[in-house]
Kinemage of the C-alpha trace (Angstrom):
@kinemage 1
@onewidth
@group {chain A} dominant
@subgroup {mainchain}
@vectorlist {calphas} color= white
{ca met a 1} P -6.452 23.963 -29.556
{ca phe a 2} L -4.320 20.851 -29.117
{ca asp a 3} L -3.104 20.421 -32.693
{ca asp a 4} L 0.473 21.054 -31.584
{ca ile a 5} L 0.420 18.191 -29.053
{ca ala a 6} L 1.972 14.905 -30.170
{ca pro a 7} L -0.425 11.940 -30.259
{ca ala a 8} L -1.042 9.967 -27.097
{ca arg a 9} L -1.195 6.190 -27.197
{ca leu a 10} L -2.505 3.399 -25.024
{ca glu a 11} L -0.519 0.246 -24.357
{ca leu a 12} L -2.821 -2.697 -23.561
{ca his a 13} L -1.700 -5.748 -21.591
{ca pro a 14} L -4.182 -8.665 -21.449
{ca ile a 15} L -3.706 -10.360 -18.066
{ca thr a 16} L -6.580 -12.848 -18.079
{ca ser a 17} L -9.639 -13.383 -20.246
{ca asn a 18} L -11.504 -10.675 -18.344
{ca leu a 19} L -8.689 -8.378 -17.214
{ca thr a 20} L -6.698 -6.008 -19.406
{ca val a 21} L -4.361 -3.340 -18.060
{ca gly a 22} L -4.099 -0.140 -20.073
{ca val a 23} L -0.990 2.041 -19.742
{ca pro a 24} L -1.404 5.538 -21.224
{ca his a 25} L 1.616 7.171 -22.827
{ca leu a 26} L 1.336 10.946 -23.007
{ca pro a 27} L 3.632 13.447 -24.718
{ca arg a 28} L 6.300 14.812 -22.428
{ca gly a 29} L 5.541 18.198 -20.953
{ca val a 30} L 1.746 18.373 -21.451
{ca asp a 31} L -0.080 20.341 -18.778
{ca thr a 32} L -2.735 18.780 -16.546
{ca gly a 33} L -5.634 20.052 -18.643
{ca ala a 34} L -4.251 18.587 -21.851
{ca ala a 35} L -3.342 15.360 -20.042
{ca ala a 36} L -6.957 14.941 -18.896
{ca ile a 37} L -8.295 15.486 -22.423
{ca leu a 38} L -5.837 13.002 -23.917
{ca gln a 39} L -6.551 10.345 -21.292
{ca arg a 40} L -10.291 10.812 -21.754
{ca ala a 41} L -9.887 10.154 -25.468
{ca leu a 42} L -7.827 7.026 -24.775
{ca leu a 43} L -10.438 5.758 -22.327
{ca asn a 44} L -13.212 6.353 -24.841
{ca glu a 45} L -11.146 4.388 -27.328
{ca val a 46} L -10.945 1.442 -24.921
{ca cys a 47} L -14.683 1.507 -24.270
{ca ala a 48} L -15.377 1.479 -28.002
{ca arg a 49} L -12.842 -1.267 -28.716
{ca tyr a 50} L -14.226 -3.632 -26.069
{ca asp a 51} L -17.867 -2.555 -26.448
{ca ile a 52} L -18.012 -1.346 -22.843
{ca ser a 53} L -21.130 0.530 -21.824
{ca asn a 54} L -22.310 1.675 -18.399
{ca pro a 55} L -19.357 0.134 -16.541
{ca tyr a 56} L -18.598 0.152 -12.870
{ca leu a 57} L -16.001 2.852 -12.280
{ca trp a 58} L -13.482 1.969 -9.575
{ca phe a 59} L -11.302 4.844 -8.367
{ca tyr a 60} L -8.066 4.468 -6.427
{ca thr a 61} L -7.375 8.205 -6.700
{ca pro a 62} L -9.641 11.227 -7.079
{ca met a 63} L -7.255 12.538 -9.741
{ca ala a 64} L -8.751 10.077 -12.237
{ca ile a 65} L -12.074 11.884 -12.147
{ca thr a 66} L -10.585 14.530 -14.447
{ca phe a 67} L -10.715 12.138 -17.416
{ca thr a 68} L -13.748 9.956 -16.601
{ca gly a 69} L -16.382 12.670 -16.445
{ca glu a 70} L -18.081 11.736 -19.716
{ca ile a 71} L -18.395 7.986 -19.078
{ca pro a 72} L -21.900 6.865 -18.010
{ca ala a 73} L -21.456 4.634 -14.965
{ca ser a 74} L -23.683 1.932 -13.523
{ca ala a 75} L -22.011 2.541 -10.170
{ca ile a 76} L -18.975 4.363 -8.815
{ca val a 77} L -16.657 2.923 -6.165
{ca tyr a 78} L -14.032 5.014 -4.408
{ca asp a 79} L -11.393 2.660 -2.990
{ca cys a 80} L -9.573 5.052 -0.653
{ca met a 81} L -6.383 3.281 0.364
{ca asp a 82} L -4.540 6.304 1.810
{ca glu a 83} L -5.047 9.950 2.663
{ca leu a 84} L -3.225 10.969 -0.499
{ca ser a 85} L -3.582 14.691 0.160
{ca ala a 86} L -1.234 14.300 3.158
{ca phe a 87} L 1.570 12.817 1.054
{ca lys a 88} L 4.619 14.741 -0.042
{ca asp a 89} L 4.098 16.699 -3.294
{ca ala a 90} L 0.362 15.907 -3.414
{ca pro a 91} L -1.468 17.905 -6.127
{ca ala a 92} L -3.110 21.025 -4.722
{ca glu a 93} L -6.408 20.170 -6.426
{ca leu a 94} L -6.658 16.705 -4.856
{ca pro a 95} L -8.978 17.649 -1.924
{ca glu a 96} L -11.405 19.401 -4.290
{ca leu a 97} L -11.437 16.434 -6.660
{ca glu a 98} L -12.016 14.074 -3.739
{ca gly a 99} L -15.044 16.144 -2.795
{ca leu a 100} L -16.418 15.715 -6.327
{ca leu a 101} L -15.785 11.987 -6.185
{ca leu a 102} L -17.405 11.568 -2.785
{ca asn a 103} L -20.481 13.409 -4.037
{ca arg a 104} L -20.873 10.952 -6.908
{ca ala a 105} L -19.635 7.667 -5.429
{ca asp a 106} L -22.104 4.937 -4.530
{ca leu a 107} L -19.650 3.159 -2.205
{ca val a 108} L -16.491 4.211 -0.394
{ca phe a 109} L -14.005 1.612 0.823
{ca thr a 110} L -11.155 2.601 3.121
{ca gly a 111} L -7.866 0.804 3.663
{ca gly a 112} L -7.984 1.008 7.468
{ca leu a 113} L -9.925 1.995 10.571
{ca ser a 114} L -8.405 5.451 11.051
{ca leu a 115} L -9.126 6.315 7.435
{ca tyr a 116} L -12.688 5.019 7.857
{ca glu a 117} L -13.200 7.302 10.824
{ca ala a 118} L -11.922 10.252 8.787
{ca lys a 119} L -14.257 9.588 5.817
{ca arg a 120} L -17.440 8.157 7.341
{ca ala a 121} L -19.044 11.543 7.983
{ca arg a 122} L -18.518 12.552 4.352
{ca his a 123} L -20.527 9.768 2.718
{ca pro a 124} L -23.481 7.567 3.771
{ca his a 125} L -21.908 4.297 2.611
{ca val a 126} L -18.316 4.019 3.866
{ca tyr a 127} L -16.848 0.611 4.758
{ca ala a 128} L -13.492 -0.230 6.326
{ca phe a 129} L -11.341 -2.915 4.728
{ca pro a 130} L -8.035 -3.129 6.608
{ca ser a 131} L -5.230 -4.912 4.809
{ca ala a 132} L -5.606 -8.602 4.089
{ca val a 133} L -2.801 -11.022 3.232
{ca asp a 134} L -1.934 -13.914 0.930
{ca val a 135} L -1.201 -16.317 3.783
{ca gly a 136} L -0.026 -19.117 1.516
{ca his a 137} L 2.451 -16.916 -0.338
{ca phe a 138} L 4.090 -15.300 2.677
{ca gly a 139} L 3.780 -18.461 4.752
{ca thr a 140} L 6.409 -20.047 2.528
{ca ala a 141} L 8.941 -17.883 4.409
{ca arg a 142} L 8.584 -20.299 7.328
{ca gly a 143} L 10.056 -23.066 5.195
{ca arg a 144} L 13.492 -23.614 3.707
{ca leu a 145} L 13.623 -21.068 0.937
{ca ala a 146} L 16.874 -20.452 -0.887
{ca glu a 147} L 18.805 -17.409 0.306
{ca pro a 148} L 18.735 -14.513 -2.201
{ca ala a 149} L 22.245 -13.899 -3.476
{ca asp a 150} L 22.374 -10.201 -2.596
{ca gln a 151} L 21.384 -10.910 1.006
{ca ala a 152} L 23.412 -14.048 1.619
{ca ala a 153} L 26.619 -12.283 2.607
{ca ile a 154} L 24.954 -9.961 5.134
{ca pro a 155} L 25.773 -11.085 8.694
{ca arg a 156} L 23.091 -11.845 11.277
{ca pro a 157} L 21.005 -10.859 13.084
{ca arg a 158} L 19.056 -9.283 10.253
{ca leu a 159} L 16.256 -6.805 10.804
{ca gly a 160} L 14.244 -6.362 7.622
{ca phe a 161} L 11.873 -3.961 5.939
{ca phe a 162} L 10.160 -4.191 2.556
{ca gly a 163} L 8.063 -1.421 1.052
{ca val a 164} L 8.335 2.049 -0.400
{ca ile a 165} L 11.042 4.145 1.224
{ca asp a 166} L 9.653 7.685 1.233
{ca glu a 167} L 8.677 10.515 3.586
{ca arg a 168} L 6.895 8.011 5.812
{ca met a 169} L 10.197 6.431 6.835
{ca asp a 170} L 11.756 7.693 10.072
{ca thr a 171} L 15.281 7.941 8.716
{ca ala a 172} L 16.577 9.564 11.914
{ca leu a 173} L 15.328 6.567 13.884
{ca leu a 174} L 17.031 4.169 11.474
{ca ala a 175} L 20.297 6.092 11.741
{ca ala a 176} L 20.128 6.133 15.534
{ca leu a 177} L 19.465 2.393 15.753
{ca ala a 178} L 22.299 1.567 13.361
{ca gly a 179} L 24.658 3.714 15.420
{ca arg a 180} L 23.608 2.204 18.747
{ca arg a 181} L 23.888 -1.402 17.618
{ca pro a 182} L 26.538 -1.932 14.932
{ca asp a 183} L 26.125 -5.703 15.425
{ca trp a 184} L 22.581 -5.539 14.023
{ca arg a 185} L 22.094 -5.567 10.242
{ca phe a 186} L 19.276 -3.523 8.726
{ca val a 187} L 18.025 -4.868 5.381
{ca met a 188} L 15.950 -2.292 3.471
{ca ile a 189} L 14.073 -3.495 0.390
{ca gly a 190} L 12.068 -1.233 -1.907
{ca pro a 191} L 12.172 1.834 -4.132
{ca val a 192} L 13.226 5.246 -2.837
{ca val a 193} L 10.447 7.657 -3.798
{ca lys a 194} L 9.948 11.419 -3.333
{ca ile a 195} L 13.011 11.798 -1.122
{ca asp a 196} L 16.633 12.249 -2.132
{ca pro a 197} L 18.452 8.889 -1.897
{ca ala a 198} L 21.476 10.847 -0.687
{ca ser a 199} L 19.490 11.837 2.409
{ca leu a 200} L 19.131 8.221 3.567
{ca pro a 201} L 21.318 7.203 6.519
{ca lys a 202} L 24.514 5.442 5.497
{ca ala a 203} L 26.304 2.920 7.692
{ca asp a 204} L 28.128 -0.376 7.296
{ca asn a 205} L 25.169 -2.172 8.885
{ca ile a 206} L 22.425 -0.626 6.715
{ca his a 207} L 21.898 -2.462 3.430
{ca tyr a 208} L 19.670 -1.008 0.694
{ca leu a 209} L 18.859 -3.850 -1.701
{ca gly a 210} L 16.525 -1.956 -4.049
{ca ile a 211} L 13.278 -3.052 -5.660
{ca lys a 212} L 12.204 -6.693 -5.541
{ca asn a 213} L 9.089 -8.203 -7.063
{ca tyr a 214} L 6.230 -9.582 -5.017
{ca gln a 215} L 7.197 -13.197 -5.670
{ca glu a 216} L 10.671 -12.665 -4.179
{ca leu a 217} L 9.638 -11.135 -0.854
{ca pro a 218} L 9.122 -14.377 1.153
{ca ala a 219} L 12.641 -15.546 0.280
{ca tyr a 220} L 14.107 -12.387 1.792
{ca ala a 221} L 11.890 -12.428 4.878
{ca ala a 222} L 12.664 -16.103 5.466
{ca his a 223} L 16.231 -15.160 6.354
{ca trp a 224} L 15.470 -12.288 8.724
{ca glu a 225} L 15.171 -12.605 12.467
{ca val a 226} L 12.797 -9.658 12.958
{ca ala a 227} L 10.723 -7.404 10.678
{ca leu a 228} L 10.636 -3.633 11.154
{ca met a 229} L 8.189 -0.811 10.512
{ca pro a 230} L 10.168 2.324 11.429
{ca phe a 231} L 7.529 4.784 10.298
{ca ala a 232} L 7.690 8.453 11.170
{ca leu a 233} L 4.670 9.833 12.981
{ca asn a 234} L 3.544 12.569 10.595
{ca asp a 235} L 0.617 13.571 8.388
{ca ala a 236} L 1.506 10.934 5.805
{ca thr a 237} L 1.298 8.083 8.355
{ca arg a 238} L -1.661 9.307 10.403
{ca phe a 239} L -4.167 7.104 8.563
{ca ile a 240} L -2.036 4.246 7.210
{ca ser a 241} L -2.812 0.580 7.801
{ca pro a 242} L 0.322 -1.074 6.394
{ca thr a 243} L -0.247 -4.185 4.285
{ca lys a 244} L 3.220 -5.362 5.237
{ca met a 245} L 2.113 -5.955 8.851
{ca pro a 246} L 0.043 -9.120 8.178
{ca glu a 247} L 2.588 -10.133 5.536
{ca tyr a 248} L 5.416 -10.072 8.077
{ca leu a 249} L 3.283 -12.037 10.531
{ca ala a 250} L 2.312 -14.630 7.920
{ca ala a 251} L 6.038 -15.031 7.253
{ca gly a 252} L 6.449 -15.923 10.929
{ca lys a 253} L 8.399 -12.830 11.956
{ca pro a 254} L 8.026 -10.765 15.118
{ca val a 255} L 7.432 -7.129 14.178
{ca val a 256} L 8.738 -3.969 15.832
{ca ser a 257} L 6.831 -0.839 14.821
{ca thr a 258} L 6.531 2.778 15.801
{ca pro a 259} L 3.098 3.573 17.320
{ca val a 260} L 1.137 3.927 14.080
{ca ala a 261} L -2.516 4.103 15.145
{ca asp a 262} L -3.913 1.223 13.073
{ca val a 263} L -0.956 -1.028 13.837
{ca ala a 264} L -1.455 -0.592 17.589
{ca arg a 265} L -5.239 -0.980 17.359
{ca leu a 266} L -5.358 -4.000 15.054
{ca trp a 267} L -2.198 -5.880 15.987
{ca gly a 268} L -0.921 -4.557 19.303
{ca his a 269} L -2.500 -7.408 21.297
{ca leu a 270} L -0.287 -10.047 19.654
{ca ala a 271} L 2.784 -11.358 21.428
{ca ala a 272} L 4.698 -10.946 18.147
{ca thr a 273} L 3.903 -7.221 17.896
{ca phe a 274} L 6.234 -4.775 19.635
{ca ile a 275} L 5.273 -1.081 19.661
{ca ala a 276} L 8.057 1.382 20.430
{ca asp a 277} L 8.522 5.147 20.318
{ca gly a 278} L 12.020 6.609 20.097
{ca pro a 279} L 15.434 4.983 19.524
{ca asp a 280} L 15.968 3.680 23.074
{ca glu a 281} L 12.593 1.968 23.342
{ca phe a 282} L 12.816 0.721 19.754
{ca ala a 283} L 16.202 -0.887 20.441
{ca ser a 284} L 14.873 -2.477 23.611
{ca lys a 285} L 11.874 -3.904 21.761
{ca ile a 286} L 14.141 -5.281 19.026
{ca asp a 287} L 16.076 -7.132 21.727
{ca ala a 288} L 12.779 -8.590 22.992
{ca ala a 289} L 11.682 -9.505 19.455
{ca leu a 290} L 14.997 -11.264 18.781
{ca ala a 291} L 14.537 -13.277 21.974
{ca leu a 292} L 11.010 -14.237 20.884
{ca ala a 293} L 12.159 -15.232 17.399
{ca ala a 294} L 14.680 -17.628 18.948
{ca arg a 295} L 11.935 -19.668 20.607
{ca pro a 296} L 9.125 -20.513 18.181
{ca gly a 297} L 5.983 -21.577 20.004
{ca asp a 298} L 2.576 -20.300 21.022
{ca trp a 299} L 3.151 -16.849 19.547
{ca leu a 300} L 3.158 -18.361 16.060
{ca asp a 301} L -0.091 -20.189 16.778
{ca gln a 302} L -1.588 -16.892 17.930
{ca ile a 303} L -0.564 -15.270 14.644
{ca asp a 304} L -2.090 -18.096 12.633
{ca arg a 305} L -5.408 -17.788 14.421
{ca glu a 306} L -5.428 -14.047 13.827
{ca ile a 307} L -4.699 -14.096 10.098
{ca ala a 308} L -6.626 -17.259 9.192
{ca gly a 309} L -9.565 -15.306 7.777
{ca leu a 310} L -7.699 -12.362 6.289
{ca ser a 311} L -7.592 -13.450 2.654
{ca trp a 312} L -7.900 -11.012 -0.236
{ca asp a 313} L -10.524 -13.353 -1.714
{ca arg a 314} L -12.702 -12.855 1.346
{ca thr a 315} L -12.184 -9.098 1.181
{ca trp a 316} L -13.237 -9.083 -2.464
{ca glu a 317} L -16.344 -11.159 -1.753
{ca arg a 318} L -17.454 -8.642 0.871
{ca met a 319} L -16.864 -5.774 -1.547
{ca arg a 320} L -18.631 -7.603 -4.354
{ca lys a 321} L -21.703 -8.233 -2.205
{ca leu a 322} L -21.939 -4.537 -1.349
{ca met a 323} L -21.782 -3.714 -5.050
{ca ile a 324} L -24.402 -6.313 -5.970
{ca asp a 325} L -26.713 -5.078 -3.225
{ca leu a 326} L -26.688 -1.489 -4.466
{ca pro a 327} L -30.226 -0.322 -5.301
{ca pro a 328} L -30.902 -0.243 -9.042
{ca arg a 329} L -30.537 3.156 -10.648
{ca gln a 330} L -30.202 4.698 -14.043
{ca pro a 331} L -26.626 4.877 -15.339
{ca arg a 332} L -25.304 8.353 -14.748
{ca pro a 333} L -22.105 10.195 -15.601
{ca ala a 334} L -19.320 10.607 -13.111
{ca ala a 335} L -18.634 14.097 -11.868
{ca arg a 336} L -17.319 16.520 -14.437
{ca ala a 337} L -14.056 18.073 -13.303
């Protein structure tokens, strides 16, 4: 049936002694059914090569269930970081596949409280794990880091954002703010995904610096006055718990955000968190955040107390314990899609 399809291949990247990343390369133009068959074959090849039997299957997306159906699993974890079905151009079959995955998963982890509340009635073992932070990495932004060359010439004050620029960004809000305050400089870092780059607001005081790697982010944030989260309030942001929020705080930056539910619930009590709805209120809160940034003091101590225990290592240990404590059971196949 698939004799006319060019061979697929798997590119393997050993990261550590016990971690290898596999990148599948599929022929251009294959349909979803053929893609699932090819990926299943590649995964079987990996299991045979590394003598893997009865593994833990860890899903970040229900779409992966289409090519893991034949693998006997000791346990299945669904790490639900976002409500992917609400994103722009989400596959139509995603909700059905999520139902299959939820029926077979032993544990479900969610990336925030709102997402937990949306999933907890659909599975008996759902646990919320809001975003943690590498405090040491982003804390370096409070020191004297060298100015990145492509940011150095941008005048101050600088209001910064790093992350994916997609349908979750309130571009109308960004345009309105840039028009109201031409003396402010908006530094936007990250890839433009699923929206036309030509649709982004253009102004002399909006600077799109493109993709940067994780290691570079503190150096950019170190030379901002305030960090921004100008998210639109839509289906794609209803359940988000942005990882950048604790990262900005660890970097020692006041944050101005639209009223995203998890941001207000988890971080709204901090003096460094400013929640604003609409251009006028957002501009007013930026003024307040700039004033706060100019007088370091107790608000930084409050941040440090809040994020002291939010390490990814601690998050993993909690997840690992839940996996270890699962009742013993016979290995069983994941759901067949």
